[in-house]
C-alpha positions as CSV (number, residue, x, y, z in Angstrom):
1,M,53.0,-27.3,75.2
2,A,50.6,-28.8,77.8
3,D,50.5,-25.6,79.7
4,A,49.7,-23.7,76.5
5,A,46.9,-26.1,75.6
6,A,45.4,-25.8,79.1
7,S,45.5,-22.0,79.0
8,S,43.9,-21.9,75.6
9,S,41.0,-24.3,76.6
10,S,40.1,-22.4,79.7
11,P,38.2,-19.5,78.0
12,A,36.3,-22.0,75.9
13,L,35.4,-24.0,78.9
14,L,34.2,-20.9,80.8
15,V,32.0,-19.9,77.8
16,T,30.5,-23.3,77.7
17,L,29.7,-23.3,81.4
18,V,28.1,-19.8,81.2
19,T,26.0,-20.9,78.2
20,V,24.8,-24.0,80.0
21,F,23.9,-22.0,83.1
22,L,21.9,-19.4,81.1
23,G,20.1,-22.1,79.3
24,L,19.0,-23.8,82.6
25,L,17.9,-20.5,84.0
26,T,15.8,-19.7,81.0
27,F,14.2,-23.2,81.2
28,V,13.3,-22.7,84.8
29,L,11.8,-19.2,84.3
30,L,9.7,-20.5,81.3
31,A,8.5,-23.4,83.4
32,L,7.5,-21.2,86.3
33,R,5.7,-18.8,84.0
34,S,3.8,-21.6,82.3
35,R,2.7,-23.0,85.7
36,A,1.5,-19.6,86.9
37,S,-0.6,-19.2,83.8
38,K,-2.4,-22.5,84.4
39,P,-5.6,-22.7,86.6
40,E,-5.3,-23.9,90.1
41,S,-5.8,-27.7,90.1
42,S,-5.8,-28.3,93.9
43,P,-9.0,-29.6,95.4
44,A,-11.4,-27.2,97.2
45,H,-10.8,-28.9,100.6
46,A,-7.1,-28.1,100.4
47,T,-7.8,-24.3,100.5
48,S,-6.9,-22.9,103.9
49,P,-9.3,-20.7,105.9
50,T,-7.0,-17.7,105.3
51,D,-7.4,-18.2,101.6
52,F,-11.2,-17.5,101.8
53,A,-10.5,-14.2,103.6
54,T,-8.0,-13.0,101.0
55,Q,-9.6,-14.3,97.8
56,P,-12.3,-12.2,96.2
57,A,-15.7,-13.9,96.0
58,K,-16.5,-15.4,92.6
59,K,-19.3,-13.6,90.7
60,S,-22.3,-15.6,89.7
61,T,-22.8,-16.1,86.0
62,N,-26.6,-16.1,86.5
63,P,-28.0,-12.5,86.4
64,K,-30.9,-13.4,88.7
65,Q,-28.6,-14.8,91.3
66,R,-26.5,-11.7,91.1
67,S,-29.6,-9.5,91.5
68,L,-30.8,-11.5,94.6
69,A,-27.4,-11.4,96.1
70,A,-27.2,-7.6,95.7
71,K,-30.6,-7.1,97.3
72,K,-29.7,-9.3,100.2
73,A,-26.4,-7.5,100.8
74,H,-28.0,-4.0,100.3
75,P,-31.7,-4.1,101.0
76,Q,-33.6,-1.6,98.9
77,R,-35.5,1.2,100.6
78,H,-38.9,2.2,99.5
79,H,-37.8,5.8,99.7
80,H,-34.4,7.4,100.5
81,L,-35.8,8.9,103.7
82,E,-37.1,5.5,104.9
83,I,-35.0,4.4,107.9
84,N,-36.5,1.0,108.9
85,M,-39.6,-1.2,109.0
86,L,-41.2,-2.7,112.0
87,K,-42.6,-6.2,111.4
88,G,-44.4,-8.9,113.4
89,H,-48.2,-8.2,113.3
90,T,-50.4,-10.7,111.5
91,D,-53.2,-8.3,110.6
92,A,-53.9,-4.6,109.9
93,V,-52.2,-2.1,112.2
94,T,-55.0,0.0,113.7
95,G,-53.1,2.5,115.8
96,I,-49.6,3.7,116.6
97,A,-47.9,6.1,119.0
98,F,-44.5,7.3,120.0
99,S,-43.4,7.6,123.7
100,S,-42.7,11.1,125.0
101,N,-38.9,10.6,124.7
102,G,-39.2,9.2,121.2
103,R,-37.4,6.0,122.1
104,G,-40.4,3.7,122.1
105,I,-43.2,3.1,119.7
106,A,-46.4,1.2,120.4
107,S,-48.6,-0.4,117.8
108,A,-52.1,-1.9,118.0
109,C,-53.3,-4.6,115.6
110,A,-56.6,-6.1,114.6
111,D,-55.2,-9.5,115.8
112,R,-55.6,-8.1,119.3
113,V,-51.9,-7.9,119.9
114,I,-50.1,-4.8,121.2
115,R,-46.4,-4.4,120.6
116,V,-44.0,-1.9,122.2
117,F,-40.7,-1.6,120.3
118,K,-37.6,-0.2,122.0
119,L,-35.8,2.1,119.6
120,D,-32.3,2.3,120.9
121,D,-30.9,2.3,117.4
122,I,-33.5,3.3,114.8
123,S,-31.5,1.7,112.0
124,A,-30.9,-1.6,113.7
125,K,-31.9,-4.8,111.9
126,S,-34.0,-6.0,114.8
127,F,-35.6,-4.4,117.9
128,K,-36.4,-5.6,121.4
129,F,-40.2,-5.5,121.9
130,L,-42.8,-6.2,124.5
131,R,-45.8,-8.3,123.3
132,L,-49.1,-7.7,125.0
133,N,-52.0,-10.0,124.2
134,L,-55.5,-8.6,124.9
135,P,-57.8,-11.0,126.8
136,S,-59.7,-13.5,124.7
137,G,-63.0,-12.2,123.6
138,S,-62.1,-8.6,124.1
139,N,-63.0,-6.0,121.5
140,C,-60.6,-5.0,118.7
141,P,-58.0,-2.3,119.6
142,T,-58.5,0.8,117.4
143,K,-56.4,3.5,119.0
144,I,-53.4,3.6,121.3
145,T,-51.3,6.2,123.2
146,F,-48.8,6.3,126.0
147,G,-49.7,7.5,129.5
148,H,-47.2,8.5,132.1
149,G,-43.8,7.6,130.7
150,S,-43.3,4.6,128.6
151,S,-44.7,2.1,131.1
152,Q,-48.4,3.1,130.7
153,L,-50.4,2.2,127.6
154,V,-53.9,3.5,127.1
155,I,-55.9,1.5,124.5
156,A,-59.2,2.2,122.9
157,T,-61.3,-0.8,121.8
158,E,-64.4,-1.1,119.7
159,G,-67.1,-3.7,119.4
160,M,-70.8,-4.4,119.4
161,S,-71.0,-3.0,122.9
162,G,-69.4,0.3,121.9
163,T,-66.1,2.0,122.6
164,G,-64.0,1.1,125.7
165,L,-60.8,2.4,127.2
166,C,-58.3,0.5,129.3
167,M,-54.8,1.2,130.7
168,Y,-52.0,-1.3,131.1
169,S,-48.9,-0.7,133.2
170,S,-46.0,-2.5,134.7
171,A,-46.9,-5.6,136.8
172,S,-47.1,-5.3,140.6
173,S,-44.1,-6.3,142.7
174,E,-45.9,-9.5,143.7
175,A,-46.7,-10.5,140.1
176,A,-43.2,-9.6,139.0
177,T,-41.7,-11.8,141.7
178,A,-43.9,-14.7,140.8
179,A,-43.0,-14.4,137.2
180,K,-39.3,-14.3,138.0
181,E,-39.6,-17.5,140.1
182,Q,-41.2,-19.2,137.1
183,G,-38.4,-17.9,134.8
184,K,-40.9,-15.8,132.8
185,P,-40.9,-12.1,132.0
186,A,-43.5,-10.1,134.0
187,Q,-46.4,-9.1,131.7
188,P,-48.1,-5.7,132.0
189,E,-51.3,-5.6,134.0
190,M,-54.6,-3.9,133.3
191,K,-55.0,-1.1,135.9
192,W,-58.4,0.2,134.9
193,E,-61.1,-0.3,132.2
194,L,-64.0,1.7,131.1
195,K,-66.8,0.5,128.9
196,N,-69.2,2.2,126.5
197,V,-67.4,5.6,127.0
198,H,-69.1,7.4,124.1
199,D,-72.6,5.8,124.0
200,K,-71.7,3.2,121.4
201,K,-70.2,5.7,119.1
202,G,-66.7,5.0,117.6
203,L,-63.6,7.0,118.2
204,V,-61.9,9.2,115.7
205,S,-58.9,10.1,117.8
206,L,-57.2,9.3,121.2
207,V,-54.3,11.5,122.3
208,S,-52.4,12.2,125.5
209,S,-50.4,15.1,126.9
210,P,-48.7,16.0,130.2
211,A,-50.4,18.8,132.1
212,T,-47.4,21.1,132.6
213,F,-49.0,24.6,132.2
214,G,-49.9,26.8,135.1
215,S,-50.8,24.8,138.2
216,G,-51.0,21.5,136.3
217,N,-49.3,18.7,138.3
218,G,-47.6,17.2,135.3
219,G,-49.9,14.2,135.2
220,V,-50.9,12.9,131.8
221,I,-54.4,13.7,130.5
222,L,-56.2,12.0,127.7
223,A,-58.6,13.3,125.1
224,S,-61.0,10.9,123.3
225,S,-63.0,12.2,120.5
226,S,-66.1,10.3,119.3
227,E,-67.4,10.3,115.7
228,G,-70.4,12.1,117.1
229,T,-70.0,15.6,118.7
230,D,-68.6,14.8,122.2
231,I,-65.0,14.9,123.4
232,K,-64.0,13.6,126.8
233,L,-60.9,14.3,129.0
234,W,-59.5,11.6,131.3
235,T,-56.6,11.0,133.7
236,A,-54.2,8.4,132.4
237,D,-53.4,7.2,135.9
238,T,-56.9,6.5,137.1
239,G,-59.3,6.7,134.1
240,K,-61.3,9.4,135.9
241,C,-63.3,11.6,133.6
242,L,-62.2,15.3,133.9
243,G,-64.9,16.8,131.7
244,T,-66.9,16.6,128.5
245,V,-67.2,19.2,125.7
246,D,-69.6,19.3,122.8
247,T,-68.5,20.6,119.4
248,N,-72.1,21.1,118.2
249,Q,-70.9,20.6,114.7
250,L,-72.8,17.5,113.5
251,K,-69.7,15.2,113.3
252,N,-66.2,15.3,114.7
253,T,-63.2,14.9,112.5
254,M,-60.5,14.8,115.2
255,A,-59.3,16.4,118.4
256,T,-55.9,17.0,119.9
257,L,-54.2,18.4,123.0
258,S,-51.5,21.1,123.0
259,P,-48.1,19.7,124.1
260,N,-48.3,21.5,127.5
261,G,-51.8,20.1,128.1
262,R,-53.3,23.6,128.3
263,F,-55.6,23.6,125.2
264,L,-58.0,21.2,123.5
265,A,-58.7,21.8,119.8
266,A,-61.2,20.1,117.6
267,A,-61.9,19.9,113.9
268,A,-65.4,18.9,112.9
269,F,-68.0,19.2,110.1
270,T,-67.8,23.0,109.7
271,A,-65.0,25.3,108.7
272,D,-64.4,26.6,112.2
273,V,-62.0,25.2,114.8
274,K,-63.0,25.4,118.4
275,I,-60.5,25.6,121.3
276,W,-61.0,24.9,125.0
277,E,-58.7,25.5,127.9
278,V,-58.1,22.9,130.6
279,V,-58.1,25.0,133.8
280,Y,-56.6,23.6,137.0
281,G,-57.5,24.7,140.5
282,K,-55.2,25.2,143.5
283,D,-55.4,21.5,144.3
284,N,-53.9,20.6,140.9
285,Q,-57.2,19.1,139.8
286,V,-59.1,20.1,136.7
287,K,-61.5,22.8,137.6
288,E,-63.3,23.5,134.3
289,V,-62.9,23.2,130.5
290,P,-64.3,26.4,129.0
291,K,-64.3,27.3,125.3
292,V,-61.9,30.2,124.9
293,M,-61.2,30.7,121.2
294,Q,-62.5,29.9,117.7
295,L,-60.5,29.9,114.5
296,K,-62.5,31.4,111.6
297,G,-61.3,31.9,108.1
298,H,-61.5,28.6,106.2
299,K,-64.3,28.3,103.7
300,S,-64.8,24.6,104.1
301,A,-64.3,21.8,106.7
302,V,-60.9,21.4,108.4
303,T,-59.6,17.9,107.7
304,W,-56.7,18.0,110.3
305,L,-54.9,20.3,112.7
306,D,-51.8,20.2,114.9
307,F,-50.2,22.4,117.6
308,T,-46.7,23.6,117.3
309,W,-44.4,22.3,120.0
310,D,-44.4,25.6,121.9
311,S,-48.3,25.3,122.1
312,E,-48.6,28.9,120.8
313,R,-49.7,28.2,117.2
314,I,-52.0,25.9,115.3
315,I,-51.7,24.6,111.7
316,T,-54.9,23.7,109.9
317,A,-55.6,22.0,106.6
318,S,-59.0,22.4,104.9
319,K,-61.1,21.1,102.1
320,D,-61.0,24.6,100.7
321,G,-57.5,23.7,99.4
322,S,-55.5,25.9,101.9
323,I,-53.3,25.5,104.9
324,R,-53.4,28.2,107.6
325,I,-51.1,29.0,110.5
326,W,-52.7,30.7,113.5
327,N,-51.2,32.5,116.4
328,I,-53.2,31.6,119.5
329,N,-50.9,33.3,122.0
330,V,-53.3,36.1,122.5
331,R,-55.2,37.7,125.4
332,Y,-58.4,35.8,124.7
333,H,-59.7,36.6,128.2
334,M,-59.8,40.2,127.0
335,D,-61.7,39.1,123.8
336,E,-58.6,39.3,121.6
337,D,-59.1,36.9,118.7
338,P,-56.4,34.5,117.4
339,K,-54.6,35.7,114.3
340,C,-54.1,33.9,111.0
341,I,-50.4,34.8,110.3
342,K,-50.0,32.7,107.1
343,V,-52.0,31.1,104.3
344,F,-50.8,29.0,101.4
345,K,-52.4,26.6,99.0
346,I,-52.2,22.9,99.2
347,P,-49.5,22.3,96.5
348,T,-50.7,18.9,95.2
349,L,-53.6,18.4,92.9
350,D,-55.6,15.3,92.1
351,S,-56.3,13.8,88.7
352,K,-59.2,16.3,88.3
353,G,-57.1,19.3,89.1
354,N,-58.5,19.8,92.6
355,P,-56.3,20.1,95.7
356,V,-55.9,16.8,97.6
357,L,-57.4,16.4,101.0
358,Y,-54.9,16.0,103.8
359,D,-56.1,13.4,106.2
360,R,-53.1,13.7,108.6
361,L,-50.7,16.5,109.5
362,A,-47.8,16.8,111.9
363,V,-45.2,19.6,112.5
364,S,-41.5,19.1,113.3
365,P,-40.1,20.2,116.7
366,D,-38.4,23.2,115.0
367,N,-41.6,24.1,113.2
368,Q,-39.8,24.1,109.9
369,I,-41.3,21.0,108.2
370,L,-44.9,19.6,107.9
371,A,-45.5,16.0,107.3
372,V,-48.8,15.3,105.6
373,T,-50.6,12.3,104.2
374,Y,-53.4,11.8,101.7
375,G,-54.4,8.2,101.0
376,T,-51.2,6.2,100.8
377,T,-48.9,9.1,100.0
378,L,-46.6,10.8,102.5
379,Q,-45.3,14.2,101.8
380,W,-43.0,16.8,103.4
381,L,-43.6,20.5,103.1
382,R,-41.7,23.6,104.1
383,T,-43.8,25.3,106.8
384,E,-42.8,28.8,105.7
385,T,-44.0,28.5,102.1
386,G,-45.8,25.2,101.6
387,E,-43.1,24.2,99.1
388,I,-43.0,20.4,98.6
389,L,-39.6,19.1,99.9
390,D,-40.2,15.4,99.2
391,T,-42.8,12.8,98.4
392,A,-43.1,9.1,99.1
393,E,-45.7,7.5,96.9
394,N,-47.5,4.3,98.2
395,A,-45.8,4.7,101.6
396,H,-48.2,1.9,102.8
397,D,-50.2,-0.9,101.3
398,G,-53.4,0.6,102.5
399,A,-54.7,4.0,103.7
400,C,-52.9,5.1,106.8
401,P,-55.2,4.7,109.8
402,F,-53.0,6.6,112.3
403,S,-51.2,9.8,112.7
404,C,-48.0,10.3,110.8
405,G,-46.5,11.1,114.2
406,D,-43.9,13.4,115.5
407,L,-40.9,14.3,113.3
């Protein structure tokens, strides 16, 4: 009888134990779920460093704060083609120039400070730069260009006494040693200075180019164009005057050298562009600078011009509303005239329906794109057709005082 009772109670006992176990399991699961749904109540200082790396950042509930955070994380560009912005000057930038290898850029400022930025990575957040303070009491720098390599800087200054030119280069070995002993970087030294180089007339352009054509020795020559009618050529190394030409066109607009240093071209008050050749003798010295060509075809004054990188063509923009491309690779010594091989209209009109006046123009190394400026607007054109590729309105706060540079 006892065995029968025990055997009959065993299933009942087993069912009871299973029921109790399932009940406890359900209670535990519900408790865990409830705890997981509640916000974390641990203090902030209890969070481990690894938690900050794995937890997403909390979004600000303030729209202005979110906007500022987004701008800080992803700085907005003025234009989608804008790569970077160089900062540091405290006054208006008056001149700018790229080094021959494109890895350096020099800027002159009305605060009498020259900066040379090293462009190892054009998209970097900051750049190494050399600061050069012009002597106290010196005239204001207005133009700048590189001489031989990136270690020479030629600066044009203007003041009551007229226009001056000076060249700064690396410090001498003695000065560099003395600076090193004092724990200071060696500052560039002025190697030569010329005063009143254009009879108290201001400069409209200052350019440089290596003399690599013919018997040229590869030395860098300079061309300074006054706001009068004279243009002078100089050696970058010594400041020696190589020659003077006169446009005889009332007032110069600008002048530039071909990339190989062979030709000098000038735009002035009239519609014609005059071209001179820098002729070198057997001693590698400049022998003469005769006028060899003249570009005729525009109906009004040429506002800017530029050589192509092979020095065989010139691109001109005029007040007549047209752009012309000229082939100057001709036998001019046999009286063969340069040929206009392409003409197209300036594609942009002002508020009155007239073509805008380009005040700067530069061509890309592959001759496919023109960069032009008018006022504060920067524009890119297709060289073949004059088609507008892109436009950057208000590219600068004020009118651009310098060339838009090499592309």
